[in-house]
C-alpha positions in Angstrom: 0.0 0.0 0.0 1.4 3.4 -1.0 2.5 5.7 1.8 0.3 8.9 1.9 2.2 12.0 0.7 2.8 14.9 3.0 2.8 18.5 1.9 6.6 18.5 2.1 9.3 16.2 0.7 11.0 13.9 3.1 14.7 13.0 3.3 15.8 9.9 5.1 19.1 10.3 7.0 21.0 7.2 8.2 22.4 7.7 11.6 25.3 6.0 13.3 25.0 3.1 15.7 28.0 4.1 17.7 27.7 7.9 18.0 24.9 10.5 17.9 24.0 12.3 14.6 25.4 15.9 14.5 22.9 18.7 13.8 25.0 19.8 10.8 23.5 16.9 8.9 19.9 17.9 9.6 20.0 21.7 9.3 20.6 21.8 5.5 17.2 20.1 4.9 15.2 21.8 7.6 16.3 25.2 6.2 15.3 24.1 2.7 11.7 23.1 3.8 12.4 19.4 3.7 11.2 17.1 6.5 13.7 14.7 8.0 13.2 11.1 8.9 16.1 9.5 10.9 16.9 5.9 9.9 18.4 3.9 12.7 20.8 1.1 11.8 19.7 -2.4 12.5 20.6 -5.8 11.3 18.4 -7.3 8.7 16.7 -4.0 8.0 13.8 -4.1 5.6 15.2 -1.5 3.2 12.1 -1.3 1.0 10.0 -0.4 4.1 12.6 2.0 5.4 12.6 4.0 2.1 8.9 4.0 1.5 7.5 7.5 1.5 11.0 9.1 1.2 12.0 11.5 -1.6 15.7 11.3 -0.9 18.4 9.6 1.1 21.5 11.0 2.8 24.4 8.8 3.9 26.4 11.1 6.1 29.9 10.8 7.4 30.7 9.1 10.7 33.2 8.4 13.3 34.0 4.9 12.2 35.4 3.1 9.2 33.7 0.4 7.2 34.6 -3.1 8.4 37.4 -4.4 6.2 35.5 -7.6 5.5 33.0 -5.6 3.4 35.8 -4.3 1.1 38.0 -7.4 0.6 40.6 -6.7 3.3 41.6 -8.8 6.3 40.0 -7.5 9.5 42.4 -5.2 11.4 42.7 -5.5 15.2 40.8 -2.3 16.1 37.1 -3.2 16.1 36.2 0.0 18.0 36.8 1.9 14.8 33.9 0.1 13.1 30.1 0.2 13.0 29.1 -3.1 11.5 25.4 -2.6 12.1 25.6 0.7 10.1 27.6 -1.1 7.4 24.8 -3.7 6.9 22.1 -1.1 7.0 23.8 1.3 4.6 24.5 -1.4 2.0 20.9 -2.6 2.0 19.6 1.0 1.7 22.0 1.9 -1.1 21.0 -1.1 -3.2 17.3 -0.5 -2.7 17.6 3.3 -3.3 19.6 2.6 -6.5 16.9 0.2 -7.7 14.2 2.9 -7.1 16.3 5.8 -8.7 15.8 7.6 -5.4 17.9 10.8 -5.1 20.8 9.8 -2.9 23.9 11.6 -1.6 26.7 9.9 0.2 29.3 12.1 2.0 32.7 10.7 3.2 31.8 7.4 4.9 28.6 7.6 2.8 30.5 7.5 -0.4 32.7 4.6 0.9 29.4 2.7 1.7 28.4 3.1 -1.9 31.8 1.6 -2.9 31.3 -1.3 -0.4 27.8 -1.9 -1.6 29.0 -2.9 -5.0 32.2 -4.8 -4.0 34.7 -2.0 -4.5 38.2 -1.9 -3.0 38.8 0.6 -0.2 42.3 1.3 1.0 44.1 3.1 3.8 45.2 6.5 2.4 48.1 8.9 3.1 46.8 10.6 6.2 49.0 13.6 5.6 46.9 14.4 2.5 43.5 13.1 3.4 43.1 13.0 7.2 44.5 16.3 8.3 41.0 17.6 9.1 40.9 15.2 12.0 43.4 17.5 13.7 40.5 20.0 14.2 37.7 17.7 15.2 34.9 19.7 16.9 36.0 23.0 15.3 33.9 23.1 12.1 35.5 26.2 10.8 39.0 24.7 11.0 37.7 21.3 9.7 36.4 23.0 6.6 39.7 24.5 5.4 41.1 23.6 2.0 43.4 20.6 2.2 43.9 19.6 -1.5 42.4 20.1 -4.9 40.0 17.8 -6.8 39.7 17.7 -10.6 36.3 17.0 -12.1 35.6 14.9 -15.1 34.5 17.2 -17.9 31.5 15.2 -18.9 30.3 14.1 -15.5 27.2 15.2 -13.5 29.1 17.2 -10.9 31.2 19.5 -13.1 28.2 21.6 -14.3 27.2 22.0 -10.7 30.6 23.3 -9.6 31.8 24.8 -12.9 31.4 28.4 -11.7 33.7 27.7 -8.7 36.4 25.8 -10.6 39.6 27.1 -12.1 40.4 26.7 -15.8 41.7 23.1 -15.1 38.3 22.1 -13.7 39.8 22.1 -10.1 38.6 23.4 -6.8 39.9 23.1 -3.2 38.1 20.9 -0.7 38.4 19.8 2.9 39.5 16.3 3.7 38.6 14.3 6.8 39.0 10.6 6.0 41.6 7.8 6.5 40.2 5.5 3.8 39.0 5.7 0.2 39.3 4.2 -3.2 42.4 4.8 -5.2 42.6 4.8 -9.0 44.4 1.5 -8.8 41.6 0.1 -6.6 38.9 1.5 -9.0 40.5 -0.3 -11.9 41.1 -3.6 -10.0 39.3 -6.8 -10.8 37.7 -6.6 -7.3 35.9 -3.4 -8.4 34.4 -4.7 -11.6 30.9 -4.7 -10.3 31.4 -1.2 -8.9 32.4 0.1 -12.3 29.3 -1.4 -13.8 27.2 0.7 -11.5 29.2 3.9 -11.0 31.5 6.3 -12.9 34.2 8.5 -11.5 33.3 12.2 -11.1 36.5 13.7 -9.5 40.0 12.8 -8.3 42.7 14.2 -6.2 45.4 15.2 -8.6 48.1 14.6 -6.0 47.6 10.8 -5.6 44.7 10.0 -7.9 42.3 9.0 -5.0 38.7 9.0 -6.3 37.0 11.9 -4.7 33.5 11.7 -6.2 31.3 9.1 -8.0 27.9 9.0 -9.6 25.6 6.1 -10.5 25.3 5.5 -14.3 21.8 6.1 -15.6 20.5 7.5 -12.4 19.2 11.1 -11.9 21.1 11.9 -8.8 23.0 9.1 -7.0 26.2 10.8 -5.9 29.0 10.1 -3.6 31.6 12.6 -2.5 34.6 12.3 -0.1 34.8 16.0 0.9 32.4 17.3 3.6 30.1 19.5 1.6 27.7 19.7 4.5 29.6 22.6 5.9 28.1 25.9 4.8 29.6 27.9 2.0 29.6 28.1 -1.8 30.4 24.4 -2.3 27.6 23.4 0.0 25.1 25.6 -1.7 26.0 24.2 -5.1 25.7 20.6 -4.2 22.8 20.7 -1.7 20.9 23.1 -4.0 21.0 20.5 -6.7 20.2 17.7 -4.3 17.1 19.6 -3.2 16.0 20.1 -6.8 16.0 16.3 -7.3 14.3 15.7 -4.0 11.6 18.2 -4.9 11.2 16.6 -8.3 10.8 13.2 -6.8 8.2 14.4 -4.4 6.2 16.1 -7.2 6.2 12.9 -9.2 5.1 10.8 -6.2 2.4 13.3 -5.3 0.8 13.2 -8.8 -2.5 11.3 -8.8 -2.3 7.9 -10.4 -4.2 7.8 -13.7 -7.5 5.9 -13.2 -8.5 3.4 -15.9 -12.0 4.1 -17.2 -14.3 1.5 -18.9 -13.5 3.1 -22.3 -9.8 2.7 -21.7 -9.9 -1.0 -20.7 -8.6 -3.5 -23.2 -11.3 -5.4 -25.1 
């Protein structure tokens, strides 16, 4: 049975199992007149039921890394860095949202969950390049300082969104607050074959070729980014404005009355 539509679109936001969800993930939607539904991680989640009635899905960053067993690595000896219940939940939600063409944005851990959902190879990265933002945890202004550049693919979905902020080499500066990611080598590996069937690369770090953004092929808005674009500013407005446009469009489609078959229209 279809879920009744509300007057506002609704975004589902996956929370952590090991730490509370920071308000900075909620505010961008509340200020854009979008209602928020928090999705709590749980084993064996019914992803279809969890996504019913939603117009978008946000997979936010978190304070844990994806368990190595999900990405083809031997488990390391620090289980406190993991949130396995969120891992299972995110993977189920991603696959269901992809099947529905539900507008979806994954940020940092959220992008890594997209990689894991389709068998991609995550690696430990050079922390001097990619994890320096952790030095300022709790200070959002300091965390949002430029750490490195990213270069956009010229024919991708994201470059038109950020083009007005890029230099003449399709580059812009971003923050960086992650220890893991998918490298160019990992992207092109045999392990990531299924991932490449579903996603395309959108941006890379020119310093070490780490993949910084991906988009699902043949989906309207199914985006993963490593940088924390939830922090307010021009980059935030560009990406979240586009996300809102797709959320609103999905809501409008779902709110349209279904065409009723009349006797004259029935097949003979």
